[in-house]
N, C-alpha and C positions, 0 to 999 in steps of 0.2 A: 363665770362664777368660779371661785376657787373652792378647794376643799375646806377652807376656813369658814365657809358659810354655816356649816354644822360641825360642832366640836364632838370629839369622842365622848366627852362628859355628857353632852346633851343626848347622844344616842344611848348611853348607859341609863340616863334618867328615864327616857321614853321606854326603854326595855324593862326597867324596874316597875314603871307604872302599869305596863302591860303584863307584868309577871312572867317575863321571858328571860331566861338565862342566856347570856351571850359570851362566847369565848373572845379573847382579844382580837383574833383574826376576823371574827364576825363583826366586831365593833368597827374595825377598819373598813370592812366591806360595806356595812350599812352607812357609815359616815360618807363614803364616796357616793353611794346610791341616793342618799337624801340630798346631797349637794346637786346631783344630776336632776333630781325631781324638782328641786327649787329653781334650778336654771331653766327647766322646761316651763314652769309656771311664769317665770319672767318673760320668756319668749311669747307665751300666750298673751301676756299683758300688752305686748307690742302689736298684736293683730288688731287692725282697725275694725270697729263695729260697722255693721251694715244696716242701714235703715230700710226696712221693708215691712210690709204688713203681713203677718203670719197667716197662713191658711189654717183656720181652725177646723178640726175634724173631730167628731165624736168617736173616740176609740173604745168606748165602753160597750160591752155587750149586755144584753138583758140578762137578769138573774134567771138561773134555771134551778128549780127545786129538784134535788136528788137525795137518795137515801145516803145517810152518813154511815161511817164505820161504827160498829159497836165498840165498847171499851176494850174488849179483849183483842180485837183486830188492831185498834189504834196503838195499843201498848206492845204488840207482838215484837216489833223491831226496836223497842226502846232499850238502850243499854242498861238502864236501871229503873225499877218501879218500886213503889211502896204504897200499900193499901189501895191499889187500883188507880194510882196517879203516876204521872211521869215524875222521876226524881232527878234533880239536877245538883250540881255542886253547890256547896255552901258558899254564900257570898258574905264577905266580911264588911 
């Protein structure tokens, strides 16, 4: 797959949607990396599927009742709190 698989404009668009600022050299780097990732997915599409019956195993453990953290402990390492709650960034 060539680097044309993903254009620099598409990389800039994805970065804008993710609200990530990229310098021109970073756009070039991500353009190449995205092309490599897409090429890898194309390689995976070529791998034949194997028909076999999966061995199903219950990996869930039983619930265990434990004491929870009180509010003060839970908020102790929070970068920002307000009125006893976690405070996150505004989402537009």
